N, C-alpha and C positions, 0 to 999 in steps of 0.2 A: 447323785448316785446313778440316776437314769441317764443323765447326759453323758457320763463317762462310758456307759455301755453302748449308747447310740454312736458316740464318736468312734469307739473302737470298731464297731461293726461297719461304719462308713469307711474307715481306713482299711479294714480287711477286705471290703468289697472293691475298693480302688486298687489294692495290690493284687487282687485276683485277675484283673484285666491285664492282658499282656499287650505290649506295644504292637505286635503283629495284628491283633484283632482291631486295633484302632486305624490301621492303614490298609485294610483289605481292599483290593481292587474289585470293582464290579465288572466281571468279565463280560456280561451280556452287553454292556455299554460299548465294548470294543467291537462287537459284531452286530451292527444294526440290521443287516440283511437277515440274519438268522432270527433276530428278535422279532422283526416285523412278520416274517413268515410264520413264526410260532403264534403270534397274536392272531394272524389271519386264520390259522387252523383252529384255534380256540373259538374264534367268533363263528366259524362255519359249524361248529358242533351245536351251537344254540339255535341255528336256523331250523325251520320246520322239517327240512330234509336231512339235518345233521344227526350225529350220533345221540345227542341229548334231546333235541327238539322232536325228533321222530318218535320218541317214546310217548309223547303227549298227543300224537295223531290218533285218530279213531282206531287204527289198526296197530298201534304201538302197545307196549306193555302196560303203561299207565292209562292211556286213552282207551285201550281195549277193555280194561276192567270197568271203566266208567260206562262204556257202551253196554257191557253185560248187565250192569245195574239198571241202566236205562233211565227213563223219566227225565228229570232235570239234569242228570249227569251225562246223558247222551250228547253226541256232537252238536245236535240242533236244540238241545235243552237250555234252560236258563243259565245253568252253571257251565255245562260243557262247551257252549259256544264261546265262552270267554277264553277258553284255552286253545282255540283255533288260531291260525296265523293272522287272522283278521280281527280276533277278539281282543278284549282289553288286556288280558294277561299274556296270551300267546303273541299278540300283535306287538306288545311292548318288547318282549323277548326278541322277536324278529327284527324290530327296528334297532334295538341296541346292538344286536349281532351285526347288522348291516353298517351301522355307524362305526363300530370298532374295526370292522374289515376295511372300510373306507379310510379310516385314520391310519391303519397299517400301510395301506397302499400309498398314502401321502408321504409317510415316513420313508418308504422305499424310494420315492422320487427325489427326496432330499439328498439321498446318499449318492 
């Protein structure tokens, strides 16, 4: 009884997939220069001076609130210093952004 219901739902799921969906082309693969520039822009956003990374600086929207709280959350506090571009969390974000940006540059050279 259950096996018939399951096999019917598998058949109906298979018939719901259209052949065009199975052969869709990845257009971004046809434009490597645009892809690498998009990746570089995304990587720059996470750097300490980028649109996302700058929010965690002591004068940014997130870091500024931590500065207001002060104590361990201040830029030189036990927690706050981890979010600087040389700290464990902020430094990792900075390094990842730089590595992604370098990888995108390498892809541009291949093209």
